[in-house]
Each structure stands twice: as structure tokens, then as C-alpha cells.
N, C-alpha and C positions, 0 to 999 in steps of 0.2 A: 345637872344634866342640861346640855345645850339644846334648845328647841328650835326647830325649823318648820316653816309652813309653806308648802307648795300649793299655791292658789291663795290669793288675797282678796276674798270677797266678804260678804256680810258675816258669815260664821267665823271665819278667821279673825276678822276685826273684833267680834264679840269675845272670842276666846282670849285673844291677846290682851284686850282691855281688862277682862276679868282677872287674868294672871297678874297684870301689872298693878292692879289695884289691891292684890292680895298682900298679906303681911306674913312673912317677908316677901319682897318682890322676887321674881324668878331670875335665873341666870340669863345671860344674853339670848335674845330671840332674833332669828333671821326670818325675814318674810320675803316671799317671791316678788320680783319686780314686775310681774305681768300686769297687775292692776296698779299702775304707778300712782294714781291719785290716792287710793286707800293705803297703799304701802307707805307712801311719803307722809301721809297724815299720821299714821301710827308712829313712824320714826320721829316725827316732829313733836308728838305728844309725850312719848315715853322714852326715857334715856336708855332703857334696856333693849330697844328695838333698833335693828339695822336692816336696811334693804340690801339683799344679796345682789351681786353682780349678775348672776344668772342662776338657774335651778341647780346646775351641777355644783357651783360653789356653795350653794345652800346645803346640798347633801353632804359635801365634804366637811362643812363646818358644824354639823349637827349630830347629836347623839340620838335624839328622838325627833322623828319627822311626822308631821300631820299632813295627810293627803286630802286636800280640799278643792279638787278640780272636778268638773262635771264628768259623768261616766262616758259621754260621747267623745271626750278628748283624752281620757285616761291613758289609753295605749300610746297615743302620740306623745303626750307629755312625759310619761313615766318610762316608756320603752327605751328611750335613749340615755337614761341616767344610770350611773354606776353607784349602786348602794353597797354598803359594807355588811358583812355577816353579823356584826355585833350591834347593829343599829335597831332601835325600837321604831316600828312603823305603826301609826294609828290612822287608819283609813276612815274618813268621814263620807265616803262615797256610798250612799245608801244602796245603790243598785248593783254593786259588785260584791260577790261573796268573798269570804276569807280566802278560799282556794284561788280565786281569780286574782286577788290582790297579791297573794304570795308569789304567783307566777310573774307579776309585773315588777316586783321589787327584789327578786332573787339576786344575790345569795342571802339577803336578809331573811331571817326566818322568825324573828320575834315580832309577829304581826297581830294587830288588833283591829276591831271595828268599833266605832263609837258614833253616837248620834246626839251631839249637843245642839241646842237651839239658842237664838239670840239673847234670851234672858241670862245666859251664863256671864254676860258682861257685868251683871249685878249679883252674880253667884246665887241666883234664885231659881234654879231649874234642875230637875233630875237629868242625869246623863247616863243612858244605858251604854254598856260596852261588853264586848265578847272577844276572846274568852276571859275568865277572871284572872287578875294579876294584882298583887299588892302594890307594886310600884305605880302602875297605871291608875289604880284606884286612888292612891294618895295624890297624884297629880290632878285628877279630875275633881276630887273633893275640894280642891282649892277654888273651883269656879262653880260649884253646885253640889249636888249629891250624887256620887257615883253609884250606879246600879249594875252590879256584875251579873252576867248571865253565862251559864255553861252550855247553853243550847242555842245554836244559830237560828233555828226556826222561831224560838221565843224572841230572840233579838230582832228578827225581821218583823215580828208582830208589833213590837214597840216602835220600830221605825215607821211602820204604817200609821200608827196613831199620831205621830208627830205631824202628819199631813193635815191634821185638824187645826193647826195653828192659823192658817189663813181663813178658813171658815169661821173660826172663833172671832177673829178680828172683824170679819164681815158682819157677824152677828152684832158686835158692839156698834159698828158703823150704821147698820140698819136701824138699830134701836135709837141711836142718837138722831138719825134722820127723821124717824117717826115723831120723836119728841119735838124737834124743831118745826115739823109740820103742824104740831098742835100749838105752836106759838112760843115754845120755850126757847130762850136765847141759846145760841149754839154752844158757847163756852160752858154755860150752866148745864146744858144737856150732856155735854162730854164728861164733865166732872161727876155728874150724878151717875151716869152709866158706869164709869170706871170705878167709882166708890161702891156702887151696888154689887157689881160682879166680883170685885176684890173682896168685899165683905162676905159674900156667899162662899167664895173659895176658902177663905180663912175659917169660916164656920164649919165647912166640910172636912177640915183637917182632923177634927175630933170625932169623925164618923165611927171609928172603932170597928170591932168585929161584925157589927150588925150590917155594915155595908151601905152603899148609896141608896139602895131601895128603901131602907129605913128612914133616911133623912128626907127622901122624896115624899114618903108617906106623911111624915111629920110636918112637912111644909104646906100640907093641904088641910082645909077644913071642909066638911060636907056642904056642898052647895056654894063654896067659896070661889074667889077669883082664880087662885092657883089651880084648883081642881078643874075649873072650866078650861083654862089655858092648856093644861096638860092633856085633858081629854081631847080637845080640838086638834092639837098637834099630833097626838097619837092616832086619831081617826084619819088624819091626813097622811099617815104613814111616814111621818117625819123621822122618827127614830129608826125604823127599819131601813130607811134610805141611808142613814149613817152607816149601818152595818154593810149594806151592799157596796157603798163607796169604799169603805175600808177593805173589803174583799178585793176590789179592783186594784187598789193601791198596793196591797200585799202581793197580788199576782205580779205586778210590775217589778216590785223589789226582788221577787224570787225568780224573775226572768221567764215568766210564763204568762199566757193570756188568761183572762178571767174564767175561761172554760176548762182550764187545766193544761192546755197545749203549751209546749215549750217555745218561747220566743228565741230569736237569734241572740247569742251572747253579746253583752255590751262591750266586753274586752277579752 
């Protein structure tokens, strides 16, 4: 299956990198010329990648097309393109529903939504997609772990959670900054923080049916440091604020305001 990517940003670069590192490597990949620097870098790095002359030639030369443009330009970019009915379309545009994407890519009807993150370059990240499809799952499994959903509301909820990527990195940065303020050398602080959080995540893999509450409880001892840190963050409403932020993000994805009112459609 010939792959094409309309929009050549960070996520496209990560997906293409993950696919080209997979064994066996993919069929030829066409990338959009819009971000010429990233497109040229991919073509220079991987022999399977070519930069399309324009988006229409990319569509004409692809069997499966990833849509990786911003929602604010989706109508402008996609509206002038001529898709084929037999093409697979995988939209990475979080704020466009399946129905809206279908309108933009008609007569193509084999349409999906997916939400990959940059770690797919190393095939180390789950990738939610909707609706379920064996062929799409097989493709996404090459760059991570495909998570098929048959309900768009559930898919939107997983999309919302991906917005915690930047806050997570900010937590790492803040922790490193605090350590350097205590006199720890910057590189040592960075390596320690990365190793600590990576180890905690790996330990949580075996959490099992008891859930994260169990591993949270086991990480504390009465009167201990973890108990105090958790109590103080909880008293500061830190975790409830995560919930409220995710509610706001989900509302944006679903095209409504946080109070439930419908926003103007993105496309």
C-alpha cells in the first residue's frame, strides 16, 4: 500500500521515521512539500521517501493518505483536492469528527481517525484509532500499539488525554530545574529525572487488575515522604485540576465550549 502524508510536521516526521525503521520497511512514501525543510530531511534520510510535487500529485500517487494539517486550514487544503473512492484516509486532525472529515475527502468513504504521538518514531506509544479495521491496525502496530475503538466519544476522550504530553514534559523540566537549584549538575539532574520517571512507568506496567490506586497506595508508607508529597499536592487540588483541564480539552475536540454550548464548526 502506497502511503501519502498531507502535512509534514512533527507527527508526520515521527510516523515516517517509525515506519522506515520497521522491518520490513514500507512501500514508497510520499510527503507533502509544504514544510520543505522537514520533507527534504525525511527524503534525504530514508530511501523510501519522496517529496511530492504538490498535494494533488500526492493524492494521485497514494493508496492510503494521512491527513496531518491543522483544523484551521483543513477546508482550504483538502477542499481543492480530488480523492478516489477506493482510498484509505487516516485523519490525524483531533478537532474534526469523522463525519466532517468524510465530507472533506468525498468520494473517499474508507475514513479513520487516529491520534499518534512523537514516540511512534521509536514504536513505543499506543495509537488510538476509530473505527476498528484490521488493515489499519496492522499498519499502526508497526509504529506502536494500535488501540481500536468503536465509539467516537471514547476516541475523543483518549485524544484529550494526549494533551498531557506537554504538561508531562514540563513536570520533568521543573523537577530538573529544582535539582539544579539545589546544586546538582544539569546533565546529572536530567539523567536522574529521566531514569526515575522511566523506571516508575516501567514498574506501573505490571499494575494489573488492581489499578493505579493500588500502586499509589503501595508507594507510600505512613508518615513517609511520598505520603506527605501526595497529601500536599492533593490538598492543593492538583489532581482535580487535571480533571478540569481535560474536560476543557475534550470540549474543544468535540466542538463545544466547556459549558456544553456548541462552538462554530472547524470545517
